[in-house]
MOPAC internal coordinates of N, CA, C and O (Angstrom, degrees):
PM7 1SCF
backbone

  N    0.0000 0     0.00 0     0.00 0    0    0    0
  C    1.4409 1     0.00 0     0.00 0    1    0    0
  C    1.5089 1   110.98 1     0.00 0    2    1    0
  O    1.2310 1   120.51 1   140.34 1    3    2    1
  N    1.2836 1   116.64 1   -39.66 1    3    2    1
  C    1.4702 1   118.53 1  -179.27 1    5    3    2
  C    1.5194 1   111.21 1   -65.83 1    6    5    3
  O    1.2310 1   120.28 1   135.75 1    7    6    5
  N    1.3214 1   117.08 1   -44.25 1    7    6    5
  C    1.4711 1   120.12 1  -179.34 1    9    7    6
  C    1.5155 1   112.22 1   -63.41 1   10    9    7
  O    1.2310 1   119.64 1   144.80 1   11   10    9
  N    1.3016 1   118.29 1   -35.20 1   11   10    9
  C    1.4534 1   120.95 1  -179.26 1   13   11   10
  C    1.5527 1   113.50 1   -83.70 1   14   13   11
  O    1.2310 1   120.53 1   171.13 1   15   14   13
  N    1.3678 1   116.58 1    -8.87 1   15   14   13
  C    1.4346 1   120.49 1  -177.01 1   17   15   14
  C    1.5037 1   115.34 1    87.35 1   18   17   15
  O    1.2310 1   120.17 1   174.69 1   19   18   17
  N    1.3410 1   117.29 1    -5.31 1   19   18   17
  C    1.4490 1   120.97 1  -179.10 1   21   19   18
  C    1.5160 1   113.25 1   -64.83 1   22   21   19
  O    1.2310 1   120.76 1   150.28 1   23   22   21
  N    1.3675 1   116.15 1   -29.72 1   23   22   21
  C    1.4631 1   118.78 1  -178.30 1   25   23   22
  C    1.5066 1   112.22 1   -64.70 1   26   25   23
  O    1.2310 1   119.70 1   158.80 1   27   26   25
  N    1.3025 1   118.17 1   -21.20 1   27   26   25
  C    1.4768 1   122.28 1   179.04 1   29   27   26
  C    1.5093 1   111.87 1   -66.84 1   30   29   27
  O    1.2310 1   119.83 1   153.21 1   31   30   29
  N    1.3237 1   117.93 1   -26.79 1   31   30   29
  C    1.4723 1   121.88 1  -173.89 1   33   31   30
  C    1.5533 1   112.04 1  -119.62 1   34   33   31
  O    1.2310 1   120.23 1   173.41 1   35   34   33
  N    1.3294 1   117.16 1    -6.59 1   35   34   33
  C    1.4477 1   121.98 1  -176.86 1   37   35   34
  C    1.5089 1   109.97 1  -109.47 1   38   37   35
  O    1.2310 1   120.64 1   -53.39 1   39   38   37
  N    1.3312 1   116.38 1   126.61 1   39   38   37
  C    1.4744 1   119.77 1   176.31 1   41   39   38
  C    1.5318 1   107.38 1   -95.81 1   42   41   39
  O    1.2310 1   120.36 1   -58.75 1   43   42   41
  N    1.3218 1   116.92 1   121.25 1   43   42   41
  C    1.4462 1   124.85 1   179.11 1   45   43   42
  C    1.4998 1   108.28 1  -100.24 1   46   45   43
  O    1.2310 1   119.43 1   -52.21 1   47   46   45
  N    1.3493 1   118.69 1   127.79 1   47   46   45
  C    1.4523 1   122.79 1  -178.19 1   49   47   46
  C    1.5329 1   109.28 1  -126.49 1   50   49   47
  O    1.2310 1   121.26 1   -51.30 1   51   50   49
  N    1.3486 1   115.19 1   128.70 1   51   50   49
  C    1.4411 1   121.44 1   171.24 1   53   51   50
  C    1.5281 1   105.45 1  -120.87 1   54   53   51
  O    1.2310 1   121.01 1   -62.52 1   55   54   53
  N    1.3149 1   115.68 1   117.48 1   55   54   53
  C    1.4713 1   119.93 1  -168.25 1   57   55   54
  C    1.5035 1   110.45 1  -148.41 1   58   57   55
  O    1.2310 1   120.07 1   -48.87 1   59   58   57
  N    1.3189 1   117.48 1   131.13 1   59   58   57
  C    1.4590 1   120.27 1   179.66 1   61   59   58
  C    1.5252 1   110.69 1   -98.45 1   62   61   59
  O    1.2310 1   121.69 1   -20.61 1   63   62   61
  N    1.2918 1   114.38 1   159.39 1   63   62   61
  C    1.4532 1   121.18 1  -178.41 1   65   63   62
  C    1.5334 1   112.31 1   -67.98 1   66   65   63
  O    1.2310 1   120.04 1   138.89 1   67   66   65
  N    1.2781 1   117.53 1   -41.11 1   67   66   65
  C    1.4441 1   124.35 1  -179.33 1   69   67   66
  C    1.4981 1   109.85 1  -142.52 1   70   69   67
  O    1.2310 1   120.91 1   -23.63 1   71   70   69
  N    1.3332 1   115.86 1   156.37 1   71   70   69
  C    1.4341 1   121.77 1   165.38 1   73   71   70
  C    1.5293 1   108.52 1   -82.34 1   74   73   71
  O    1.2310 1   121.04 1     2.18 1   75   74   73
  N    1.2930 1   115.61 1  -177.82 1   75   74   73
  C    1.4731 1   120.36 1   176.95 1   77   75   74
  C    1.5269 1   110.52 1  -120.11 1   78   77   75
  O    1.2310 1   120.94 1   -34.54 1   79   78   77
  N    1.3132 1   115.81 1   145.46 1   79   78   77
  C    1.4487 1   119.41 1  -178.10 1   81   79   78
  C    1.5256 1   109.15 1   -64.71 1   82   81   79
  O    1.2310 1   120.38 1   -29.75 1   83   82   81
  N    1.3653 1   116.89 1   150.25 1   83   82   81
  C    1.4454 1   118.38 1  -179.81 1   85   83   82
  C    1.5360 1   113.44 1   -73.92 1   86   85   83
  O    1.2310 1   120.41 1   164.59 1   87   86   85
  N    1.3278 1   116.82 1   -15.41 1   87   86   85
  C    1.4603 1   121.41 1  -179.11 1   89   87   86
  C    1.4935 1   112.99 1  -100.25 1   90   89   87
  O    1.2310 1   119.63 1   -38.61 1   91   90   89
  N    1.3052 1   118.31 1   141.39 1   91   90   89
  C    1.4185 1   124.65 1   176.66 1   93   91   90
  C    1.5419 1   106.96 1   -77.45 1   94   93   91
  O    1.2310 1   120.15 1   -43.13 1   95   94   93
  N    1.3184 1   117.32 1   136.87 1   95   94   93
  C    1.4773 1   120.30 1   179.73 1   97   95   94
  C    1.5267 1   111.10 1   -89.21 1   98   97   95
  O    1.2310 1   121.21 1     1.49 1   99   98   97
  N    1.3182 1   115.29 1  -178.51 1   99   98   97
  C    1.4790 1   120.44 1  -174.15 1  101   99   98
  C    1.5277 1   112.91 1   -64.92 1  102  101   99
  O    1.2310 1   120.29 1   163.07 1  103  102  101
  N    1.3624 1   117.05 1   -16.93 1  103  102  101
  C    1.4683 1   119.67 1   177.08 1  105  103  102
  C    1.5228 1   112.65 1   -98.74 1  106  105  103
  O    1.2310 1   120.87 1  -160.71 1  107  106  105
  N    1.3123 1   115.94 1    19.29 1  107  106  105
  C    1.4746 1   123.95 1   179.88 1  109  107  106
  C    1.5352 1   112.97 1    63.06 1  110  109  107
  O    1.2310 1   121.45 1  -151.53 1  111  110  109
  N    1.3147 1   114.83 1    28.47 1  111  110  109
  C    1.4891 1   119.67 1   176.59 1  113  111  110
  C    1.5075 1   109.05 1  -124.26 1  114  113  111
  O    1.2310 1   120.80 1     5.13 1  115  114  113
  N    1.2973 1   116.08 1  -174.87 1  115  114  113
  C    1.4594 1   122.58 1   177.32 1  117  115  114
  C    1.5216 1   108.37 1  -124.03 1  118  117  115
  O    1.2310 1   121.89 1   -41.15 1  119  118  117
  N    1.3128 1   113.98 1   138.85 1  119  118  117
  C    1.4634 1   121.26 1  -176.78 1  121  119  118
  C    1.5335 1   110.84 1   -83.77 1  122  121  119
  O    1.2310 1   120.32 1   -11.87 1  123  122  121
  N    1.3240 1   116.99 1   168.13 1  123  122  121
  C    1.4778 1   122.89 1   173.30 1  125  123  122
  C    1.5508 1   109.02 1   -61.61 1  126  125  123
  O    1.2310 1   120.55 1   -37.95 1  127  126  125
  N    1.2972 1   116.56 1   142.05 1  127  126  125
  C    1.4483 1   122.51 1   175.50 1  129  127  126
  C    1.5066 1   108.41 1  -128.95 1  130  129  127
  O    1.2310 1   119.71 1   -78.40 1  131  130  129
  N    1.3364 1   118.15 1   101.60 1  131  130  129
  C    1.4706 1   120.90 1  -177.80 1  133  131  130
  C    1.5368 1   111.08 1   -76.93 1  134  133  131
  O    1.2310 1   119.75 1   170.26 1  135  134  133
  N    1.3658 1   118.09 1    -9.74 1  135  134  133
  C    1.4433 1   121.08 1  -178.62 1  137  135  134
  C    1.5319 1   114.72 1   -76.26 1  138  137  135
  O    1.2310 1   120.63 1   149.69 1  139  138  137
  N    1.3047 1   116.40 1   -30.31 1  139  138  137
  C    1.4678 1   121.80 1  -176.02 1  141  139  138
  C    1.5317 1   108.90 1  -140.12 1  142  141  139
  O    1.2310 1   120.38 1   -49.12 1  143  142  141
  N    1.3202 1   116.88 1   130.88 1  143  142  141
  C    1.4497 1   123.54 1   173.90 1  145  143  142
  C    1.4736 1   108.34 1  -150.67 1  146  145  143
  O    1.2310 1   119.70 1   -12.68 1  147  146  145
  N    1.3062 1   118.18 1   167.32 1  147  146  145
  C    1.4559 1   121.33 1  -179.97 1  149  147  146
  C    1.5002 1   112.00 1  -115.14 1  150  149  147
  O    1.2310 1   121.03 1   -31.52 1  151  150  149
  N    1.2887 1   115.63 1   148.48 1  151  150  149
  C    1.4364 1   122.05 1   174.53 1  153  151  150
  C    1.5074 1   106.84 1  -139.38 1  154  153  151
  O    1.2310 1   119.36 1   -47.10 1  155  154  153
  N    1.3251 1   118.83 1   132.90 1  155  154  153
  C    1.4527 1   122.81 1   178.21 1  157  155  154
  C    1.5185 1   107.24 1  -115.28 1  158  157  155
  O    1.2310 1   120.64 1   -54.15 1  159  158  157
  N    1.3116 1   116.38 1   125.85 1  159  158  157
  C    1.4433 1   123.10 1   177.57 1  161  159  158
  C    1.4799 1   110.67 1  -122.11 1  162  161  159
  O    1.2310 1   120.71 1   -40.26 1  163  162  161
  N    1.3015 1   116.25 1   139.74 1  163  162  161
  C    1.4722 1   121.98 1  -179.25 1  165  163  162
  C    1.5304 1   109.78 1  -145.16 1  166  165  163
  O    1.2310 1   121.72 1   -25.45 1  167  166  165
  N    1.3014 1   114.32 1   154.55 1  167  166  165
  C    1.4557 1   120.35 1   176.74 1  169  167  166
  C    1.5294 1   112.12 1    82.01 1  170  169  167
  O    1.2310 1   121.10 1    10.11 1  171  170  169
  N    1.3162 1   115.49 1  -169.89 1  171  170  169
  C    1.4337 1   120.49 1  -177.44 1  173  171  170
  C    1.5106 1   113.09 1    49.09 1  174  173  171
  O    1.2310 1   119.94 1    52.96 1  175  174  173
  N    1.3301 1   117.71 1  -127.04 1  175  174  173
  C    1.4506 1   120.52 1  -177.95 1  177  175  174
  C    1.5405 1   113.91 1   -84.08 1  178  177  175
  O    1.2310 1   119.09 1   179.55 1  179  178  177
  N    1.3114 1   119.34 1    -0.45 1  179  178  177
  C    1.4363 1   122.17 1  -173.74 1  181  179  178
  C    1.5149 1   112.81 1   -80.54 1  182  181  179
  O    1.2310 1   121.60 1   -54.27 1  183  182  181
  N    1.3607 1   114.55 1   125.73 1  183  182  181
  C    1.4720 1   118.39 1   175.19 1  185  183  182
  C    1.4881 1   108.19 1   -76.04 1  186  185  183
  O    1.2310 1   120.46 1   -36.85 1  187  186  185
  N    1.3104 1   116.73 1   143.15 1  187  186  185
  C    1.4745 1   121.61 1   178.94 1  189  187  186
  C    1.5199 1   112.63 1   -67.48 1  190  189  187
  O    1.2310 1   120.69 1   -34.25 1  191  190  189
  N    1.3489 1   116.28 1   145.75 1  191  190  189
  C    1.4100 1   123.34 1   174.22 1  193  191  190
  C    1.5177 1   117.43 1    76.07 1  194  193  191
  O    1.2310 1   120.19 1  -165.96 1  195  194  193
  N    1.2834 1   117.24 1    14.04 1  195  194  193
  C    1.4729 1   122.34 1  -179.18 1  197  195  194
  C    1.5423 1   111.53 1   -82.40 1  198  197  195
  O    1.2310 1   120.93 1   -46.85 1  199  198  197
  N    1.2914 1   115.83 1   133.15 1  199  198  197
  C    1.4576 1   122.68 1   169.42 1  201  199  198
  C    1.5101 1   103.83 1  -121.24 1  202  201  199
  O    1.2310 1   119.46 1   -56.43 1  203  202  201
  N    1.3019 1   118.63 1   123.57 1  203  202  201
  C    1.4923 1   121.76 1  -172.74 1  205  203  202
  C    1.5328 1   113.55 1  -109.67 1  206  205  203
  O    1.2310 1   118.74 1   168.00 1  207  206  205
  N    1.2736 1   120.01 1   -12.00 1  207  206  205
  C    1.4491 1   122.64 1   179.12 1  209  207  206
  C    1.4932 1   111.47 1  -155.28 1  210  209  207
  O    1.2310 1   120.07 1   -16.62 1  211  210  209
  N    1.2861 1   117.48 1   163.38 1  211  210  209
  C    1.4993 1   119.73 1   177.74 1  213  211  210
  C    1.4821 1   109.84 1  -149.02 1  214  213  211
  O    1.2310 1   121.18 1   -15.38 1  215  214  213
  N    1.3078 1   115.34 1   164.62 1  215  214  213
  C    1.4792 1   122.65 1   178.92 1  217  215  214
  C    1.5252 1   108.00 1  -102.43 1  218  217  215
  O    1.2310 1   121.15 1    -6.15 1  219  218  217
  N    1.3348 1   115.41 1   173.85 1  219  218  217
  C    1.4442 1   121.80 1   172.49 1  221  219  218
  C    1.5346 1   109.11 1   -66.13 1  222  221  219
  O    1.2310 1   120.30 1    -5.82 1  223  222  221
  N    1.2781 1   117.03 1   174.18 1  223  222  221
  C    1.4907 1   122.94 1  -174.86 1  225  223  222
  C    1.5306 1   112.17 1   -59.91 1  226  225  223
  O    1.2310 1   119.73 1   153.33 1  227  226  225
  N    1.3149 1   118.13 1   -26.67 1  227  226  225
  C    1.4471 1   121.18 1  -179.75 1  229  227  226
  C    1.5012 1   113.72 1   -93.87 1  230  229  227
  O    1.2310 1   119.82 1   172.84 1  231  230  229
  N    1.3051 1   117.96 1    -7.16 1  231  230  229
  C    1.4704 1   120.87 1  -178.57 1  233  231  230
  C    1.5207 1   112.56 1    74.71 1  234  233  231
  O    1.2310 1   120.18 1  -155.84 1  235  234  233
  N    1.3174 1   117.25 1    24.16 1  235  234  233
  C    1.4570 1   121.17 1  -177.86 1  237  235  234
  C    1.4781 1   115.50 1   -94.80 1  238  237  235
  O    1.2310 1   120.24 1   146.11 1  239  238  237
  N    1.3578 1   117.14 1   -33.89 1  239  238  237
  C    1.4753 1   122.06 1  -176.38 1  241  239  238
  C    1.5065 1   110.64 1  -142.61 1  242  241  239
  O    1.2310 1   120.51 1   -26.49 1  243  242  241
  N    1.3213 1   116.63 1   153.51 1  243  242  241
  C    1.5042 1   118.78 1   175.56 1  245  243  242
  C    1.4891 1   110.05 1   -59.54 1  246  245  243
  O    1.2310 1   121.05 1   -35.40 1  247  246  245
  N    1.3218 1   115.60 1   144.60 1  247  246  245
  C    1.4860 1   122.17 1   177.49 1  249  247  246
  C    1.5071 1   110.57 1  -110.57 1  250  249  247
  O    1.2310 1   120.79 1   118.10 1  251  250  249
  N    1.3203 1   116.09 1   -61.90 1  251  250  249
  C    1.4587 1   121.42 1  -175.15 1  253  251  250
  C    1.5005 1   110.84 1  -120.15 1  254  253  251
  O    1.2310 1   120.20 1   -46.11 1  255  254  253
  N    1.3120 1   117.22 1   133.89 1  255  254  253
  C    1.4634 1   123.13 1   169.55 1  257  255  254
  C    1.5337 1   112.65 1    54.62 1  258  257  255
  O    1.2310 1   119.27 1  -128.85 1  259  258  257
  N    1.3376 1   119.00 1    51.15 1  259  258  257
  C    1.4493 1   120.20 1  -179.21 1  261  259  258
  C    1.5279 1   115.48 1   -57.24 1  262  261  259
  O    1.2310 1   120.65 1   -36.95 1  263  262  261
  N    1.2710 1   116.36 1   143.05 1  263  262  261
  C    1.4841 1   123.97 1   177.07 1  265  263  262
  C    1.5170 1   108.01 1  -120.68 1  266  265  263
  O    1.2310 1   120.41 1   -28.17 1  267  266  265
  N    1.3365 1   116.82 1   151.83 1  267  266  265
  C    1.4327 1   121.69 1   179.54 1  269  267  266
  C    1.5417 1   108.94 1  -105.34 1  270  269  267
  O    1.2310 1   120.89 1   -15.44 1  271  270  269
  N    1.3499 1   115.90 1   164.56 1  271  270  269
  C    1.4609 1   118.94 1   174.97 1  273  271  270
  C    1.5587 1   109.68 1   -57.86 1  274  273  271
  O    1.2310 1   120.81 1   142.81 1  275  274  273
  N    1.3343 1   116.06 1   -37.19 1  275  274  273
  C    1.4764 1   120.11 1   178.00 1  277  275  274
  C    1.5096 1   111.40 1   -61.98 1  278  277  275
  O    1.2310 1   119.19 1   146.20 1  279  278  277
  N    1.3310 1   119.14 1   -33.80 1  279  278  277
  C    1.4715 1   122.25 1   176.81 1  281  279  278
  C    1.5162 1   110.06 1   -63.93 1  282  281  279
  O    1.2310 1   120.56 1   139.49 1  283  282  281
  N    1.3434 1   116.53 1   -40.51 1  283  282  281
  C    1.4716 1   120.20 1   179.50 1  285  283  282
  C    1.5714 1   107.78 1   -67.84 1  286  285  283
  O    1.2310 1   120.87 1   137.15 1  287  286  285
  N    1.3020 1   115.94 1   -42.85 1  287  286  285
  C    1.4858 1   119.69 1   179.40 1  289  287  286
  C    1.5605 1   108.96 1   -62.47 1  290  289  287
  O    1.2310 1   119.81 1   136.33 1  291  290  289
  N    1.2742 1   117.96 1   -43.67 1  291  290  289
  C    1.4911 1   122.26 1   179.88 1  293  291  290
  C    1.5211 1   109.66 1   -61.86 1  294  293  291
  O    1.2310 1   119.19 1   143.35 1  295  294  293
  N    1.3050 1   119.14 1   -36.65 1  295  294  293
  C    1.4717 1   124.35 1   176.65 1  297  295  294
  C    1.5305 1   110.45 1   -63.78 1  298  297  295
  O    1.2310 1   121.30 1   134.58 1  299  298  297
  N    1.3308 1   115.11 1   -45.42 1  299  298  297
  C    1.4797 1   120.32 1   176.35 1  301  299  298
  C    1.5170 1   112.58 1   -62.74 1  302  301  299
  O    1.2310 1   121.54 1   133.13 1  303  302  301
  N    1.3244 1   114.66 1   -46.87 1  303  302  301
  C    1.4665 1   119.17 1   178.39 1  305  303  302
  C    1.5285 1   111.34 1   -59.29 1  306  305  303
  O    1.2310 1   120.26 1   135.82 1  307  306  305
  N    1.3211 1   117.11 1   -44.18 1  307  306  305
  C    1.4528 1   120.91 1   179.90 1  309  307  306
  C    1.5274 1   111.39 1   -58.33 1  310  309  307
  O    1.2310 1   121.25 1   136.57 1  311  310  309
  N    1.3510 1   115.21 1   -43.43 1  311  310  309
  C    1.4737 1   119.25 1   179.12 1  313  311  310
  C    1.5236 1   111.36 1   -62.75 1  314  313  311
  O    1.2310 1   120.83 1   143.79 1  315  314  313
  N    1.3494 1   116.03 1   -36.21 1  315  314  313
  C    1.4491 1   118.76 1   179.97 1  317  315  314
  C    1.5314 1   114.20 1   -81.39 1  318  317  315
  O    1.2310 1   121.72 1   175.65 1  319  318  317
  N    1.3751 1   114.32 1    -4.35 1  319  318  317
  C    1.4378 1   116.87 1   177.81 1  321  319  318
  C    1.5367 1   113.76 1    84.02 1  322  321  319
  O    1.2310 1   120.56 1  -161.49 1  323  322  321
  N    1.3446 1   116.54 1    18.51 1  323  322  321
  C    1.4581 1   120.98 1  -179.03 1  325  323  322
  C    1.5279 1   107.87 1   -92.51 1  326  325  323
  O    1.2310 1   120.88 1   -50.04 1  327  326  325
  N    1.3107 1   115.92 1   129.96 1  327  326  325
  C    1.4527 1   121.22 1   176.69 1  329  327  326
  C    1.5184 1   107.71 1   -78.64 1  330  329  327
  O    1.2310 1   120.96 1   -66.50 1  331  330  329
  N    1.3495 1   115.77 1   113.50 1  331  330  329
  C    1.4470 1   119.67 1  -174.36 1  333  331  330
  C    1.5502 1   112.94 1   -75.05 1  334  333  331
  O    1.2310 1   120.24 1   170.14 1  335  334  333
  N    1.2858 1   117.14 1    -9.86 1  335  334  333
  C    1.4670 1   120.24 1   178.81 1  337  335  334
  C    1.5071 1   112.96 1   -99.30 1  338  337  335
  O    1.2310 1   119.73 1   176.46 1  339  338  337
  N    1.3385 1   118.12 1    -3.54 1  339  338  337
  C    1.4520 1   122.13 1  -178.06 1  341  339  338
  C    1.4961 1   110.64 1   -73.40 1  342  341  339
  O    1.2310 1   122.04 1   -37.33 1  343  342  341
  N    1.3125 1   113.70 1   142.67 1  343  342  341
  C    1.5182 1   120.78 1   176.13 1  345  343  342
  C    1.5570 1   108.53 1  -100.65 1  346  345  343
  O    1.2310 1   121.64 1   -45.02 1  347  346  345
  N    1.2955 1   114.47 1   134.98 1  347  346  345
  C    1.4349 1   122.19 1   171.51 1  349  347  346
  C    1.5182 1   110.36 1  -111.99 1  350  349  347
  O    1.2310 1   119.32 1   -21.08 1  351  350  349
  N    1.2560 1   118.90 1   158.92 1  351  350  349
  C    1.4882 1   121.56 1   177.08 1  353  351  350
  C    1.5093 1   110.23 1   -97.10 1  354  353  351
  O    1.2310 1   120.66 1   -50.19 1  355  354  353
  N    1.3434 1   116.35 1   129.81 1  355  354  353
  C    1.4483 1   119.11 1   176.42 1  357  355  354
  C    1.5309 1   108.85 1   -79.00 1  358  357  355
  O    1.2310 1   120.75 1     4.60 1  359  358  357
  N    1.3147 1   116.17 1  -175.40 1  359  358  357
  C    1.4999 1   121.51 1  -173.61 1  361  359  358
  C    1.5195 1   112.33 1   -60.14 1  362  361  359
  O    1.2310 1   120.16 1   157.18 1  363  362  361
  N    1.3499 1   117.30 1   -22.82 1  363  362  361
  C    1.4811 1   117.95 1   179.76 1  365  363  362
  C    1.5645 1   113.11 1  -100.32 1  366  365  363
  O    1.2310 1   121.95 1  -175.27 1  367  366  365
  N    1.3602 1   113.87 1     4.73 1  367  366  365
  C    1.4440 1   118.44 1   178.06 1  369  367  366
  C    1.5227 1   114.76 1    90.99 1  370  369  367
  O    1.2310 1   120.68 1  -175.42 1  371  370  369
  N    1.3171 1   116.31 1     4.58 1  371  370  369
  C    1.4774 1   122.96 1  -179.34 1  373  371  370
  C    1.5467 1   108.06 1   -79.02 1  374  373  371
  O    1.2310 1   119.26 1   -48.22 1  375  374  373
  N    1.3357 1   119.02 1   131.78 1  375  374  373
  C    1.4591 1   120.69 1   178.98 1  377  375  374
  C    1.5488 1   111.18 1   -71.26 1  378  377  375
  O    1.2310 1   120.90 1   -47.37 1  379  378  377
  N    1.2815 1   115.88 1   132.63 1  379  378  377
  C    1.4747 1   123.18 1   177.60 1  381  379  378
  C    1.5282 1   107.51 1  -124.92 1  382  381  379
  O    1.2310 1   120.75 1   -54.70 1  383  382  381
  N    1.3603 1   116.18 1   125.30 1  383  382  381
  C    1.4498 1   119.43 1  -179.79 1  385  383  382
  C    1.5508 1   108.37 1   -79.15 1  386  385  383
  O    1.2310 1   121.12 1   -35.28 1  387  386  385
  N    1.2976 1   115.47 1   144.72 1  387  386  385
  C    1.4601 1   121.07 1  -176.08 1  389  387  386
  C    1.5478 1   110.47 1   -59.69 1  390  389  387
  O    1.2310 1   120.42 1   130.35 1  391  390  389
  N    1.2936 1   116.81 1   -49.65 1  391  390  389
  C    1.4777 1   121.75 1   179.33 1  393  391  390
  C    1.5137 1   107.38 1  -141.17 1  394  393  391
  O    1.2310 1   119.22 1   -71.61 1  395  394  393
  N    1.3330 1   119.10 1   108.39 1  395  394  393
  C    1.4947 1   121.59 1  -173.09 1  397  395  394
  C    1.5348 1   113.40 1   -59.87 1  398  397  395
  O    1.2310 1   120.06 1   145.57 1  399  398  397
  N    1.3012 1   117.49 1   -34.43 1  399  398  397
  C    1.4589 1   119.67 1   175.38 1  401  399  398
  C    1.5078 1   110.61 1  -154.34 1  402  401  399
  O    1.2310 1   121.18 1   -11.17 1  403  402  401
  N    1.3281 1   115.35 1   168.83 1  403  402  401
  C    1.4385 1   122.77 1  -173.30 1  405  403  402
  C    1.4828 1   112.42 1   115.27 1  406  405  403
  O    1.2310 1   120.13 1   -32.12 1  407  406  405
  N    1.3168 1   117.37 1   147.88 1  407  406  405
  C    1.4752 1   123.42 1  -179.16 1  409  407  406
  C    1.5294 1   108.20 1  -130.99 1  410  409  407
  O    1.2310 1   120.43 1   -38.27 1  411  410  409
  N    1.3400 1   116.79 1   141.73 1  411  410  409
  C    1.4267 1   118.96 1   175.98 1  413  411  410
  C    1.5329 1   110.91 1   -54.51 1  414  413  411
  O    1.2310 1   120.57 1   -34.73 1  415  414  413
  N    1.3117 1   116.52 1   145.27 1  415  414  413
  C    1.4785 1   121.97 1  -176.87 1  417  415  414
  C    1.5391 1   108.35 1   -81.93 1  418  417  415
  O    1.2310 1   121.51 1   -80.60 1  419  418  417
  N    1.2904 1   114.72 1    99.40 1  419  418  417
  C    1.4927 1   120.78 1  -173.22 1  421  419  418
  C    1.5414 1   111.91 1   -67.83 1  422  421  419
  O    1.2310 1   120.16 1   155.16 1  423  422  421
  N    1.3433 1   117.30 1   -24.84 1  423  422  421
  C    1.4752 1   119.77 1  -177.10 1  425  423  422
  C    1.5125 1   112.17 1   -69.91 1  426  425  423
  O    1.2310 1   119.22 1   168.67 1  427  426  425
  N    1.3352 1   119.10 1   -11.33 1  427  426  425
  C    1.4599 1   120.40 1  -177.53 1  429  427  426
  C    1.5128 1   111.70 1   -79.22 1  430  429  427
  O    1.2310 1   120.12 1   156.99 1  431  430  429
  N    1.3459 1   117.38 1   -23.01 1  431  430  429
  C    1.5013 1   120.19 1  -173.75 1  433  431  430
  C    1.5024 1   111.48 1  -100.45 1  434  433  431
  O    1.2310 1   120.10 1   180.00 1  435  434  433

């Protein structure tokens, strides 16, 4: 994508549903951890080599500059040109906001 120039206009996102707990459970596995997860974004407006947040030493809780899943979604919406504050009407005419909360991650650009 970089060689063809597509990476300049395409936002690539690798993102997991949950992080994993730092401790091994009784079944020798690790449980879901909604407090910390990773997302990797590349291309589009993202500057290379940026790290915008981190967890504590055990990977259990956010340490510096925490971001929410909604912040990642807001960043994707912004790249696509979607107004995250716009209301659309559902099938019954009820207004639904595109993204109720979250802000684009400004540290990526």
